[in-house]
TIVEXPA-661401 format. One record per residue (C-alpha): residue in three letters; x, y, z. Coordinates in nm, 2 decimals. Example, Ala and Ser with C-alpha at 12.3 -4.5 7.8 and 13.67 -1.06 7.14 Angstrom:
<rs>
{r->ALA	px->1.23	py->-0.45	pz->0.78}
{r->SER	px->1.37	py->-0.11	pz->0.71}
</rs>
This chain:
<rs>
{r->MET	px->20.81	py->32.72	pz->13.52}
{r->HIS	px->20.70	py->32.92	pz->13.85}
{r->ARG	px->20.86	py->32.64	pz->14.06}
{r->LEU	px->21.18	py->32.66	pz->13.82}
{r->ARG	px->21.21	py->33.05	pz->13.91}
{r->GLU	px->21.22	py->32.96	pz->14.28}
{r->VAL	px->21.50	py->32.74	pz->14.27}
{r->PRO	px->21.82	py->32.96	pz->14.36}
{r->LEU	px->21.99	py->33.14	pz->14.08}
{r->LEU	px->22.35	py->32.96	pz->14.14}
{r->ILE	px->22.20	py->32.61	pz->14.12}
{r->GLN	px->22.02	py->32.75	pz->13.79}
{r->LEU	px->22.36	py->32.86	pz->13.68}
{r->MET	px->22.51	py->32.52	pz->13.78}
{r->ALA	px->22.26	py->32.32	pz->13.56}
{r->LEU	px->22.29	py->32.53	pz->13.26}
{r->THR	px->22.66	py->32.46	pz->13.31}
{r->GLY	px->22.60	py->32.09	pz->13.25}
{r->THR	px->22.37	py->32.15	pz->12.98}
{r->ALA	px->22.65	py->32.37	pz->12.78}
{r->MET	px->22.88	py->32.04	pz->12.80}
{r->LEU	px->22.66	py->31.84	pz->12.56}
{r->LEU	px->22.81	py->32.05	pz->12.27}
{r->PRO	px->23.17	py->32.00	pz->12.29}
{r->ALA	px->23.05	py->31.63	pz->12.39}
{r->ILE	px->22.88	py->31.60	pz->12.05}
{r->HIS	px->23.15	py->31.78	pz->11.87}
{r->ALA	px->23.40	py->31.53	pz->12.02}
{r->ALA	px->23.14	py->31.23	pz->11.92}
{r->VAL	px->23.18	py->31.36	pz->11.55}
{r->LEU	px->23.53	py->31.35	pz->11.55}
{r->ARG	px->23.53	py->30.98	pz->11.70}
{r->ASP	px->23.72	py->31.11	pz->12.01}
{r->HIS	px->23.46	py->30.91	pz->12.23}
{r->ALA	px->23.67	py->30.91	pz->12.53}
{r->LEU	px->23.64	py->31.30	pz->12.54}
{r->ALA	px->23.31	py->31.29	pz->12.47}
{r->ARG	px->23.21	py->31.06	pz->12.75}
{r->SER	px->23.38	py->31.28	pz->12.99}
{r->PHE	px->23.20	py->31.56	pz->12.91}
{r->LEU	px->22.87	py->31.37	pz->12.91}
{r->TYR	px->22.93	py->31.20	pz->13.23}
{r->THR	px->23.03	py->31.52	pz->13.41}
{r->ALA	px->22.70	py->31.69	pz->13.26}
{r->ALA	px->22.50	py->31.39	pz->13.42}
{r->LEU	px->22.68	py->31.42	pz->13.73}
{r->ILE	px->22.61	py->31.82	pz->13.76}
{r->TRP	px->22.24	py->31.75	pz->13.68}
{r->VAL	px->22.22	py->31.49	pz->13.98}
{r->LEU	px->22.37	py->31.73	pz->14.20}
{r->CYS	px->22.16	py->32.02	pz->14.09}
{r->GLY	px->21.85	py->31.82	pz->14.15}
{r->MET	px->21.96	py->31.72	pz->14.52}
{r->LEU	px->22.05	py->32.09	pz->14.59}
{r->GLY	px->21.71	py->32.22	pz->14.43}
{r->ILE	px->21.50	py->31.97	pz->14.66}
{r->ALA	px->21.73	py->32.07	pz->14.95}
{r->THR	px->21.66	py->32.46	pz->14.89}
{r->ALA	px->21.30	py->32.47	pz->14.75}
{r->ARG	px->21.17	py->32.61	pz->15.07}
{r->HIS	px->21.46	py->32.88	pz->15.13}
{r->ARG	px->21.35	py->33.25	pz->15.10}
{r->PRO	px->21.64	py->33.49	pz->15.17}
{r->ARG	px->21.61	py->33.78	pz->15.39}
{r->ASN	px->21.74	py->34.03	pz->15.17}
{r->ALA	px->21.67	py->33.93	pz->14.82}
{r->ALA	px->21.89	py->34.20	pz->14.64}
{r->HIS	px->22.21	py->34.10	pz->14.85}
{r->SER	px->22.13	py->33.72	pz->14.79}
{r->HIS	px->22.13	py->33.79	pz->14.41}
{r->LEU	px->22.47	py->34.00	pz->14.44}
{r->VAL	px->22.61	py->33.70	pz->14.64}
{r->ALA	px->22.50	py->33.45	pz->14.37}
{r->VAL	px->22.67	py->33.67	pz->14.09}
{r->ALA	px->22.99	py->33.66	pz->14.28}
{r->ALA	px->22.97	py->33.32	pz->14.40}
{r->ALA	px->22.91	py->33.20	pz->14.00}
{r->TYR	px->23.28	py->33.27	pz->13.94}
{r->LEU	px->23.37	py->33.07	pz->14.26}
{r->ILE	px->23.16	py->32.77	pz->14.17}
{r->LEU	px->23.12	py->32.74	pz->13.79}
{r->PRO	px->23.48	py->32.74	pz->13.68}
{r->PRO	px->23.57	py->32.43	pz->13.90}
{r->LEU	px->23.26	py->32.22	pz->13.77}
{r->MET	px->23.37	py->32.37	pz->13.39}
{r->ALA	px->23.72	py->32.21	pz->13.49}
{r->LEU	px->23.59	py->31.86	pz->13.57}
{r->PRO	px->23.57	py->31.69	pz->13.23}
{r->LEU	px->23.95	py->31.79	pz->13.16}
{r->VAL	px->24.08	py->31.63	pz->13.47}
{r->PRO	px->24.00	py->31.25	pz->13.38}
{r->GLN	px->24.26	py->31.08	pz->13.16}
{r->GLU	px->23.98	py->31.05	pz->12.90}
{r->GLY	px->23.95	py->31.44	pz->12.91}
{r->GLY	px->24.33	py->31.50	pz->12.86}
{r->GLY	px->24.44	py->31.43	pz->13.20}
{r->LEU	px->24.50	py->31.82	pz->13.30}
{r->PRO	px->24.61	py->31.89	pz->13.66}
{r->PHE	px->24.29	py->32.02	pz->13.84}
{r->GLY	px->24.47	py->32.35	pz->13.93}
{r->ALA	px->24.55	py->32.41	pz->13.57}
{r->ALA	px->24.21	py->32.32	pz->13.43}
{r->TRP	px->24.05	py->32.53	pz->13.69}
{r->PHE	px->24.26	py->32.84	pz->13.61}
{r->GLU	px->24.20	py->32.80	pz->13.22}
{r->MET	px->23.80	py->32.77	pz->13.28}
{r->LEU	px->23.82	py->33.07	pz->13.51}
{r->SER	px->24.01	py->33.25	pz->13.30}
{r->ALA	px->23.76	py->33.17	pz->13.03}
{r->PHE	px->23.46	py->33.25	pz->13.21}
{r->THR	px->23.56	py->33.58	pz->13.32}
{r->THR	px->23.64	py->33.65	pz->12.93}
{r->THR	px->24.00	py->33.70	pz->13.03}
{r->GLY	px->24.13	py->33.43	pz->12.78}
{r->GLY	px->24.47	py->33.38	pz->12.92}
{r->SER	px->24.58	py->33.02	pz->12.88}
{r->VAL	px->24.85	py->32.83	pz->13.05}
{r->PHE	px->24.86	py->32.56	pz->12.77}
{r->ALA	px->24.99	py->32.61	pz->12.40}
{r->PRO	px->24.72	py->32.58	pz->12.13}
{r->GLY	px->24.88	py->32.24	pz->12.04}
{r->ASP	px->24.86	py->32.09	pz->12.39}
{r->LEU	px->24.46	py->32.07	pz->12.39}
{r->ALA	px->24.22	py->31.89	pz->12.19}
{r->MET	px->23.98	py->32.12	pz->11.95}
{r->SER	px->23.69	py->32.00	pz->12.12}
{r->VAL	px->23.87	py->32.14	pz->12.46}
{r->HIS	px->23.93	py->32.45	pz->12.28}
{r->LEU	px->23.55	py->32.46	pz->12.16}
{r->TRP	px->23.48	py->32.42	pz->12.54}
{r->ARG	px->23.69	py->32.71	pz->12.65}
{r->ALA	px->23.55	py->32.96	pz->12.37}
{r->LEU	px->23.20	py->32.84	pz->12.48}
{r->ALA	px->23.26	py->32.92	pz->12.86}
{r->GLY	px->23.38	py->33.27	pz->12.75}
{r->TRP	px->23.09	py->33.31	pz->12.55}
{r->LEU	px->22.85	py->33.21	pz->12.83}
{r->GLY	px->23.06	py->33.41	pz->13.05}
{r->GLY	px->23.01	py->33.73	pz->12.84}
{r->PHE	px->22.61	py->33.66	pz->12.81}
{r->TYR	px->22.63	py->33.61	pz->13.20}
{r->ILE	px->22.76	py->33.95	pz->13.27}
{r->LEU	px->22.55	py->34.13	pz->13.04}
{r->VAL	px->22.22	py->34.01	pz->13.21}
{r->MET	px->22.38	py->34.03	pz->13.55}
{r->ALA	px->22.49	py->34.37	pz->13.47}
{r->LEU	px->22.13	py->34.48	pz->13.37}
{r->ALA	px->21.90	py->34.27	pz->13.61}
{r->VAL	px->22.11	py->34.29	pz->13.92}
{r->LEU	px->22.41	py->34.53	pz->13.92}
{r->ALA	px->22.20	py->34.80	pz->13.77}
{r->PRO	px->21.90	py->34.84	pz->14.02}
{r->LEU	px->22.19	py->34.83	pz->14.31}
{r->ASN	px->22.38	py->35.12	pz->14.15}
{r->LEU	px->22.69	py->34.89	pz->14.05}
{r->GLY	px->22.88	py->34.82	pz->13.75}
{r->GLY	px->22.91	py->35.17	pz->13.64}
{r->MET	px->22.55	py->35.27	pz->13.67}
{r->GLU	px->22.64	py->35.46	pz->13.99}
{r->VAL	px->22.79	py->35.73	pz->13.75}
{r->VAL	px->22.43	py->35.74	pz->13.57}
{r->SER	px->22.23	py->35.76	pz->13.89}
{r->GLY	px->22.45	py->35.92	pz->14.14}
{r->ARG	px->22.33	py->35.72	pz->14.42}
{r->THR	px->22.51	py->35.51	pz->14.67}
{r->PRO	px->22.64	py->35.19	pz->14.52}
{r->GLY	px->22.51	py->34.88	pz->14.66}
{r->ARG	px->22.15	py->35.04	pz->14.73}
{r->GLY	px->21.89	py->35.04	pz->14.51}
{r->ALA	px->21.65	py->35.36	pz->14.44}
{r->LYS	px->21.39	py->35.47	pz->14.66}
{r->GLY	px->21.04	py->35.35	pz->14.54}
{r->ALA	px->21.21	py->35.05	pz->14.32}
{r->SER	px->21.10	py->34.78	pz->14.59}
{r->GLN	px->20.93	py->34.60	pz->14.34}
{r->ILE	px->21.23	py->34.48	pz->14.17}
{r->THR	px->21.41	py->34.38	pz->14.46}
{r->GLU	px->21.18	py->34.12	pz->14.57}
{r->VAL	px->21.25	py->33.74	pz->14.50}
{r->ALA	px->21.01	py->33.70	pz->14.21}
{r->GLY	px->21.05	py->34.04	pz->14.07}
{r->ALA	px->21.45	py->34.00	pz->14.06}
{r->SER	px->21.39	py->33.63	pz->13.92}
{r->GLN	px->21.16	py->33.80	pz->13.65}
{r->ARG	px->21.39	py->34.06	pz->13.58}
{r->MET	px->21.66	py->33.84	pz->13.47}
{r->LEU	px->21.42	py->33.60	pz->13.29}
{r->ARG	px->21.31	py->33.89	pz->13.07}
{r->PHE	px->21.65	py->34.03	pz->13.00}
{r->ALA	px->21.80	py->33.67	pz->12.92}
{r->ALA	px->21.52	py->33.62	pz->12.69}
{r->GLY	px->21.54	py->33.96	pz->12.53}
{r->LEU	px->21.94	py->33.96	pz->12.50}
{r->PHE	px->21.97	py->33.60	pz->12.40}
{r->PRO	px->21.85	py->33.59	pz->12.05}
{r->VAL	px->22.06	py->33.90	pz->11.98}
{r->TYR	px->22.36	py->33.79	pz->12.13}
{r->GLY	px->22.35	py->33.48	pz->11.97}
{r->GLY	px->22.23	py->33.58	pz->11.65}
{r->LEU	px->22.52	py->33.82	pz->11.61}
{r->THR	px->22.76	py->33.55	pz->11.70}
{r->LEU	px->22.61	py->33.33	pz->11.42}
{r->LEU	px->22.62	py->33.61	pz->11.16}
{r->LEU	px->23.00	py->33.67	pz->11.24}
{r->TRP	px->23.05	py->33.30	pz->11.22}
{r->LEU	px->22.88	py->33.26	pz->10.88}
{r->LEU	px->23.09	py->33.59	pz->10.77}
{r->LEU	px->23.42	py->33.45	pz->10.88}
{r->ILE	px->23.35	py->33.13	pz->10.69}
{r->ILE	px->23.27	py->33.34	pz->10.40}
{r->ALA	px->23.61	py->33.51	pz->10.43}
{r->GLY	px->23.77	py->33.17	pz->10.42}
{r->GLU	px->23.82	py->33.09	pz->10.80}
{r->ASP	px->23.78	py->32.72	pz->10.90}
{r->SER	px->23.45	py->32.66	pz->11.06}
{r->LEU	px->23.53	py->32.55	pz->11.39}
{r->ILE	px->23.79	py->32.84	pz->11.41}
{r->ALA	px->23.56	py->33.09	pz->11.29}
{r->PHE	px->23.28	py->32.97	pz->11.56}
{r->CYS	px->23.56	py->33.01	pz->11.85}
{r->HIS	px->23.66	py->33.36	pz->11.69}
{r->ALA	px->23.30	py->33.46	pz->11.67}
{r->MET	px->23.20	py->33.38	pz->12.04}
{r->SER	px->23.54	py->33.53	pz->12.14}
{r->THR	px->23.46	py->33.86	pz->11.98}
{r->LEU	px->23.11	py->33.89	pz->12.11}
{r->SER	px->23.23	py->33.82	pz->12.46}
{r->THR	px->23.54	py->33.98	pz->12.44}
{r->SER	px->23.75	py->33.71	pz->12.57}
{r->GLY	px->24.00	py->33.70	pz->12.29}
{r->ILE	px->24.01	py->33.31	pz->12.31}
{r->SER	px->24.16	py->33.12	pz->12.00}
{r->PRO	px->24.26	py->32.76	pz->11.92}
{r->VAL	px->24.52	py->32.87	pz->11.68}
{r->GLY	px->24.70	py->33.16	pz->11.91}
{r->GLY	px->24.52	py->33.44	pz->11.76}
{r->LEU	px->24.39	py->33.59	pz->11.43}
{r->GLN	px->24.72	py->33.58	pz->11.27}
{r->GLY	px->24.70	py->33.19	pz->11.31}
{r->GLY	px->24.36	py->33.17	pz->11.09}
{r->GLN	px->24.31	py->33.19	pz->10.73}
{r->ALA	px->24.07	py->33.47	pz->10.69}
{r->GLY	px->24.35	py->33.74	pz->10.65}
{r->PHE	px->24.25	py->34.09	pz->10.65}
{r->ALA	px->23.88	py->34.04	pz->10.56}
{r->GLY	px->23.83	py->33.82	pz->10.88}
{r->GLU	px->24.02	py->34.14	pz->11.08}
{r->ALA	px->23.75	py->34.38	pz->10.93}
{r->LEU	px->23.46	py->34.17	pz->11.03}
{r->ILE	px->23.59	py->34.14	pz->11.40}
{r->PHE	px->23.67	py->34.50	pz->11.39}
{r->GLY	px->23.32	py->34.59	pz->11.30}
{r->PHE	px->23.17	py->34.36	pz->11.57}
{r->LEU	px->23.40	py->34.48	pz->11.82}
{r->GLY	px->23.21	py->34.82	pz->11.83}
{r->LEU	px->22.93	py->34.67	pz->12.02}
{r->ALA	px->23.16	py->34.64	pz->12.35}
{r->LEU	px->23.21	py->35.02	pz->12.36}
{r->SER	px->22.84	py->35.13	pz->12.48}
{r->ARG	px->22.57	py->34.94	pz->12.63}
{r->ARG	px->22.34	py->35.15	pz->12.39}
{r->THR	px->22.45	py->34.96	pz->12.06}
{r->LEU	px->22.32	py->34.60	pz->12.21}
{r->MET	px->22.00	py->34.75	pz->12.39}
{r->PHE	px->21.92	py->34.92	pz->12.04}
{r->LEU	px->21.90	py->34.59	pz->11.89}
{r->VAL	px->21.71	py->34.44	pz->12.16}
{r->GLY	px->21.45	py->34.71	pz->12.12}
{r->HIS	px->21.51	py->34.90	pz->12.45}
{r->GLY	px->21.75	py->35.20	pz->12.31}
{r->SER	px->21.66	py->35.57	pz->12.40}
{r->ASP	px->21.60	py->35.84	pz->12.14}
{r->ARG	px->21.93	py->36.03	pz->12.19}
{r->PRO	px->22.13	py->35.97	pz->11.86}
{r->PHE	px->22.43	py->35.78	pz->11.89}
{r->TYR	px->22.67	py->36.06	pz->11.79}
{r->ARG	px->22.56	py->36.21	pz->12.14}
{r->ASP	px->22.64	py->35.91	pz->12.37}
{r->ALA	px->22.91	py->35.98	pz->12.60}
{r->GLU	px->23.10	py->35.65	pz->12.56}
{r->LEU	px->23.11	py->35.64	pz->12.19}
{r->ARG	px->23.21	py->35.98	pz->12.19}
{r->THR	px->23.50	py->35.91	pz->12.45}
{r->ALA	px->23.59	py->35.61	pz->12.23}
{r->ALA	px->23.61	py->35.78	pz->11.91}
{r->VAL	px->23.87	py->36.07	pz->12.05}
{r->ILE	px->24.07	py->35.78	pz->12.22}
{r->LEU	px->24.11	py->35.59	pz->11.91}
{r->PHE	px->24.17	py->35.86	pz->11.71}
{r->TRP	px->24.46	py->35.98	pz->11.88}
{r->VAL	px->24.60	py->35.69	pz->12.00}
{r->THR	px->24.60	py->35.55	pz->11.65}
{r->LEU	px->24.74	py->35.88	pz->11.50}
{r->LEU	px->25.04	py->35.88	pz->11.76}
{r->LEU	px->25.12	py->35.51	pz->11.72}
{r->PHE	px->25.12	py->35.56	pz->11.33}
{r->LEU	px->25.31	py->35.89	pz->11.36}
{r->ARG	px->25.57	py->35.71	pz->11.57}
{r->LEU	px->25.62	py->35.44	pz->11.30}
{r->TRP	px->25.62	py->35.68	pz->11.01}
{r->TRP	px->25.87	py->35.89	pz->11.13}
{r->GLY	px->26.12	py->35.60	pz->11.22}
{r->ALA	px->26.06	py->35.46	pz->10.87}
{r->SER	px->26.13	py->35.81	pz->10.74}
{r->MET	px->26.46	py->35.82	pz->10.92}
{r->SER	px->26.54	py->35.48	pz->10.76}
{r->GLY	px->26.43	py->35.60	pz->10.40}
{r->ARG	px->26.11	py->35.37	pz->10.39}
{r->GLY	px->25.86	py->35.64	pz->10.46}
{r->GLY	px->25.74	py->35.64	pz->10.09}
{r->ASP	px->25.61	py->35.26	pz->10.10}
{r->LEU	px->25.26	py->35.34	pz->10.09}
{r->THR	px->25.14	py->35.00	pz->10.12}
{r->ALA	px->25.35	py->34.93	pz->10.43}
{r->ALA	px->25.19	py->35.26	pz->10.58}
{r->LEU	px->24.85	py->35.17	pz->10.52}
{r->GLN	px->24.92	py->34.82	pz->10.67}
{r->ALA	px->25.09	py->35.00	pz->10.98}
{r->LEU	px->24.81	py->35.24	pz->11.01}
{r->TRP	px->24.54	py->34.94	pz->11.01}
{r->GLY	px->24.75	py->34.75	pz->11.26}
{r->ARG	px->24.74	py->35.02	pz->11.50}
{r->MET	px->24.36	py->35.11	pz->11.45}
{r->PHE	px->24.27	py->34.75	pz->11.49}
{r->MET	px->24.51	py->34.70	pz->11.80}
{r->ALA	px->24.34	py->35.03	pz->11.98}
{r->LEU	px->23.99	py->34.91	pz->11.94}
{r->SER	px->24.08	py->34.54	pz->12.05}
{r->PHE	px->24.25	py->34.65	pz->12.33}
{r->LEU	px->24.01	py->34.94	pz->12.42}
{r->THR	px->23.74	py->34.67	pz->12.44}
{r->THR	px->23.96	py->34.44	pz->12.64}
{r->THR	px->23.96	py->34.15	pz->12.37}
{r->GLY	px->24.33	py->34.13	pz->12.28}
{r->PHE	px->24.30	py->34.00	pz->11.95}
{r->THR	px->24.63	py->34.09	pz->11.78}
{r->SER	px->24.64	py->34.21	pz->11.42}
{r->ALA	px->24.87	py->34.03	pz->11.17}
{r->SER	px->25.01	py->34.39	pz->11.07}
{r->TRP	px->25.11	py->34.48	pz->11.44}
{r->ALA	px->25.44	py->34.32	pz->11.40}
{r->GLY	px->25.49	py->34.43	pz->11.03}
{r->GLY	px->25.45	py->34.79	pz->11.10}
{r->GLY	px->25.75	py->34.77	pz->11.36}
{r->GLU	px->25.97	py->34.60	pz->11.09}
{r->TRP	px->25.86	py->34.87	pz->10.83}
{r->ALA	px->25.98	py->35.15	pz->11.08}
{r->GLY	px->26.26	py->34.93	pz->11.22}
{r->LEU	px->26.10	py->35.00	pz->11.59}
{r->GLU	px->25.96	py->34.77	pz->11.86}
{r->PRO	px->25.59	py->34.78	pz->11.89}
{r->ALA	px->25.47	py->35.02	pz->12.14}
{r->GLY	px->25.29	py->34.77	pz->12.35}
{r->MET	px->25.29	py->34.98	pz->12.66}
{r->ALA	px->25.02	py->35.22	pz->12.50}
{r->LEU	px->24.79	py->34.91	pz->12.50}
{r->TRP	px->24.83	py->34.91	pz->12.88}
{r->GLY	px->24.65	py->35.23	pz->12.93}
{r->LEU	px->24.37	py->35.13	pz->12.68}
{r->VAL	px->24.28	py->34.82	pz->12.87}
{r->ILE	px->24.27	py->35.02	pz->13.19}
{r->ILE	px->24.01	py->35.25	pz->13.04}
{r->GLY	px->23.80	py->34.96	pz->12.90}
{r->GLY	px->23.48	py->34.93	pz->12.73}
{r->GLY	px->23.12	py->35.06	pz->12.79}
{r->ILE	px->22.93	py->35.00	pz->13.11}
{r->ALA	px->22.69	py->34.68	pz->13.12}
{r->THR	px->22.90	py->34.52	pz->12.83}
{r->THR	px->23.12	py->34.21	pz->12.81}
{r->ALA	px->23.44	py->34.46	pz->12.83}
{r->GLY	px->23.64	py->34.50	pz->13.14}
{r->GLY	px->23.86	py->34.78	pz->13.27}
{r->VAL	px->23.74	py->35.08	pz->13.46}
{r->LYS	px->23.50	py->35.19	pz->13.18}
{r->LEU	px->23.46	py->35.46	pz->12.92}
{r->LEU	px->23.15	py->35.65	pz->13.09}
{r->ARG	px->23.37	py->35.70	pz->13.41}
{r->VAL	px->23.64	py->35.84	pz->13.18}
{r->ALA	px->23.37	py->36.07	pz->13.03}
{r->GLY	px->23.24	py->36.17	pz->13.37}
{r->LEU	px->23.60	py->36.27	pz->13.48}
{r->TYR	px->23.69	py->36.45	pz->13.18}
{r->ARG	px->23.40	py->36.67	pz->13.21}
{r->HIS	px->23.42	py->36.74	pz->13.55}
{r->ALA	px->23.80	py->36.82	pz->13.51}
{r->THR	px->23.68	py->37.08	pz->13.23}
{r->GLU	px->23.42	py->37.24	pz->13.46}
{r->GLU	px->23.67	py->37.28	pz->13.72}
{r->LEU	px->23.92	py->37.45	pz->13.49}
{r->GLN	px->23.66	py->37.67	pz->13.33}
{r->ARG	px->23.59	py->37.80	pz->13.73}
{r->LEU	px->23.94	py->37.90	pz->13.76}
{r->VAL	px->23.89	py->38.13	pz->13.46}
{r->HIS	px->23.56	py->38.22	pz->13.55}
{r->PRO	px->23.50	py->38.19	pz->13.92}
{r->SER	px->23.12	py->38.32	pz->13.90}
{r->ALA	px->23.01	py->38.09	pz->13.63}
{r->VAL	px->22.76	py->37.88	pz->13.69}
{r->ALA	px->22.82	py->37.52	pz->13.56}
{r->GLY	px->22.58	py->37.32	pz->13.36}
{r->VAL	px->22.30	py->37.13	pz->13.53}
{r->PHE	px->22.39	py->36.77	pz->13.58}
{r->GLY	px->22.10	py->36.49	pz->13.52}
{r->GLY	px->21.83	py->36.53	pz->13.29}
{r->LYS	px->21.95	py->36.45	pz->12.94}
{r->ARG	px->22.33	py->36.44	pz->13.07}
{r->GLN	px->22.43	py->36.09	pz->13.12}
{r->VAL	px->22.65	py->36.17	pz->13.43}
{r->ALA	px->22.48	py->36.26	pz->13.77}
{r->ARG	px->22.59	py->36.52	pz->13.99}
{r->ASP	px->22.76	py->36.29	pz->14.20}
{r->GLY	px->22.87	py->36.05	pz->13.91}
{r->ALA	px->23.24	py->36.22	pz->13.90}
{r->PHE	px->23.30	py->36.17	pz->14.27}
{r->LEU	px->23.19	py->35.80	pz->14.22}
{r->ALA	px->23.39	py->35.77	pz->13.90}
{r->TRP	px->23.70	py->35.89	pz->14.10}
{r->VAL	px->23.63	py->35.64	pz->14.38}
{r->SER	px->23.63	py->35.36	pz->14.13}
{r->PHE	px->23.96	py->35.49	pz->13.95}
{r->MET	px->24.11	py->35.48	pz->14.33}
{r->LEU	px->24.00	py->35.16	pz->14.41}
{r->PHE	px->24.12	py->35.00	pz->14.08}
{r->ALA	px->24.46	py->35.14	pz->14.13}
{r->LEU	px->24.46	py->35.01	pz->14.49}
{r->ALA	px->24.39	py->34.68	pz->14.37}
{r->ILE	px->24.64	py->34.69	pz->14.09}
{r->ALA	px->24.89	py->34.76	pz->14.39}
{r->PHE	px->24.75	py->34.46	pz->14.61}
{r->PHE	px->24.78	py->34.21	pz->14.34}
{r->CYS	px->25.11	py->34.33	pz->14.19}
{r->GLY	px->25.26	py->34.33	pz->14.56}
{r->ALA	px->25.11	py->33.98	pz->14.62}
{r->LEU	px->25.27	py->33.86	pz->14.29}
{r->THR	px->25.61	py->34.00	pz->14.38}
{r->ALA	px->25.60	py->33.85	pz->14.72}
{r->THR	px->25.61	py->33.51	pz->14.53}
{r->GLY	px->25.91	py->33.59	pz->14.34}
{r->THR	px->25.78	py->33.75	pz->14.02}
{r->GLY	px->25.96	py->34.03	pz->13.88}
{r->PHE	px->25.80	py->34.40	pz->13.89}
{r->GLU	px->25.71	py->34.44	pz->13.53}
{r->ASP	px->25.60	py->34.10	pz->13.51}
{r->ALA	px->25.39	py->34.10	pz->13.81}
{r->LEU	px->25.25	py->34.47	pz->13.69}
{r->VAL	px->25.17	py->34.31	pz->13.33}
{r->LEU	px->25.02	py->34.02	pz->13.47}
{r->THR	px->24.80	py->34.21	pz->13.72}
{r->LEU	px->24.67	py->34.44	pz->13.43}
{r->ALA	px->24.57	py->34.15	pz->13.23}
{r->GLY	px->24.40	py->33.99	pz->13.53}
{r->LEU	px->24.21	py->34.28	pz->13.65}
{r->THR	px->24.11	py->34.43	pz->13.30}
{r->ASN	px->24.03	py->34.07	pz->13.20}
{r->THR	px->24.25	py->34.10	pz->12.88}
{r->GLY	px->24.47	py->33.78	pz->12.89}
{r->PRO	px->24.67	py->33.85	pz->12.55}
{r->LEU	px->24.80	py->34.15	pz->12.69}
{r->THR	px->25.11	py->33.96	pz->12.80}
{r->GLU	px->25.17	py->33.90	pz->12.45}
{r->THR	px->25.23	py->34.27	pz->12.39}
{r->VAL	px->25.55	py->34.25	pz->12.61}
{r->PRO	px->25.83	py->34.05	pz->12.41}
{r->GLY	px->26.06	py->34.04	pz->12.71}
{r->LEU	px->25.78	py->33.89	pz->12.97}
{r->MET	px->25.97	py->33.64	pz->13.16}
{r->THR	px->25.66	py->33.48	pz->13.32}
{r->PRO	px->25.38	py->33.44	pz->13.06}
{r->TRP	px->25.07	py->33.24	pz->13.14}
{r->PRO	px->25.23	py->32.87	pz->13.13}
{r->GLY	px->25.50	py->32.94	pz->13.35}
{r->LEU	px->25.29	py->33.04	pz->13.65}
{r->ASP	px->25.30	py->32.83	pz->13.95}
{r->SER	px->25.01	py->32.74	pz->14.18}
{r->ALA	px->25.05	py->33.06	pz->14.41}
{r->GLU	px->25.06	py->33.29	pz->14.10}
{r->ARG	px->24.77	py->33.14	pz->13.95}
{r->VAL	px->24.54	py->33.16	pz->14.29}
{r->ILE	px->24.66	py->33.53	pz->14.31}
{r->LEU	px->24.56	py->33.60	pz->13.94}
{r->GLY	px->24.26	py->33.40	pz->13.95}
{r->PHE	px->24.11	py->33.63	pz->14.25}
{r->ALA	px->24.23	py->33.91	pz->14.04}
{r->MET	px->24.04	py->33.80	pz->13.73}
{r->ILE	px->23.72	py->33.78	pz->13.93}
{r->VAL	px->23.77	py->34.11	pz->14.13}
{r->GLY	px->23.82	py->34.28	pz->13.78}
{r->ARG	px->23.49	py->34.12	pz->13.65}
{r->LEU	px->23.28	py->34.19	pz->13.94}
{r->GLU	px->23.46	py->34.54	pz->14.00}
{r->THR	px->23.57	py->34.67	pz->14.35}
{r->LEU	px->23.25	py->34.85	pz->14.42}
{r->ALA	px->23.05	py->34.54	pz->14.40}
{r->ILE	px->23.31	py->34.36	pz->14.62}
{r->LEU	px->23.26	py->34.65	pz->14.88}
{r->ALA	px->22.90	py->34.60	pz->14.85}
{r->LEU	px->22.90	py->34.26	pz->14.94}
{r->LEU	px->23.14	py->34.31	pz->15.24}
{r->LEU	px->23.04	py->34.61	pz->15.40}
{r->PRO	px->22.81	py->34.55	pz->15.71}
{r->ASP	px->22.53	py->34.76	pz->15.58}
{r->ALA	px->22.48	py->34.54	pz->15.29}
{r->TRP	px->22.37	py->34.27	pz->15.52}
{r->ARG	px->22.08	py->34.44	pz->15.66}
{r->ASN	px->21.72	py->34.43	pz->15.55}
</rs>
């Protein structure tokens, strides 16, 4: 076990990727699709051999800067693992998909984006299982890395809590920046999180089956919910059989992506602060309440103008659809409620899909599987704005003390503002790059937001979108692929990798 921990992180991840291919291989074999099963099995064997050779070649390698080395490995995983995940789909036995399309498909899954360049019927069910499993593993991977690698370096939103310079560990924390310490930290978090993460997935799977869903579809939806990838083998929840009960179950589990405290509490590392005092959960509650209310009132007004405002059943369905969609897109999952379109028909109005754009930009909690800018940064900026407004009224007032029991450090609001500005610059950059390839501005904007927030189903909320995922050409796929990686890692982590100070001891 000690020698295994000395193997570079990226090689360990490659070996785990090969091992994960056994599940779709077994599933294909059970369905008597032996050609597809062999494709997964042979690719897994090839990856194991490659990992063995690389492990022997790097056995004595010791990085000069252990913390930076692990940060490089976190980023490199999104460059190395998706091509390996795509290999079983390229041979004729695996479906004969073009490598570029297969790479984009698996990158979208592993970054928990969930955008697909294929229609659900174009892929075998075992391939859909592999996509959902890749998204589930990608969600677990970012959970572990956020706590074991990004948090000690004040990245991934933790800089708002600590107030320290992103990319640099705290003074006196050298024991967690050594190679052995970082490896042990990752192993400890992985061992603690996996039973809870996997157990919740199995629980939701069983509940969805009880609700009437097909077992494989329920398994894929359960993995997509916990990882917030939104991947579905039937094109979304509306293609399933669980109906309202399935949506209600998924709605309850989506709340795990609103704050890291919910999952950490189940692991046994939660704080003593009550949940109602958690800044992320309170911010999410306020956002969900007002967004749901405004969207519903818009529909109710339209229905009243057409004489259908008294239909209580339709009104309740419309209210549920808006509440489910608000939580689904705030957590950057992107599942669509079957009542979403029905509410528009009741009111005679088009669904307000643009409201969901703002929700995915805000995103879920830090150190969760959700994308976006993160709720804690929004809470920090809001509190800073209210204190500045109070000072305008009472210039001599003394603001509350930051830190201590507060969840935003003294310089946390400034760092949150920096994150927002970097995110806005990333939107401008990738949107401009897409328009340079000939994509229309509105299409480029929606695709950029879907990529940077890791919310692939966002494109489905725009009825007139001219360039959905299947219509992308090679250049657009490459641009959006990098947008997904930047959105998953966040711009602060990218800068921490690129700045010269990060390469020094």
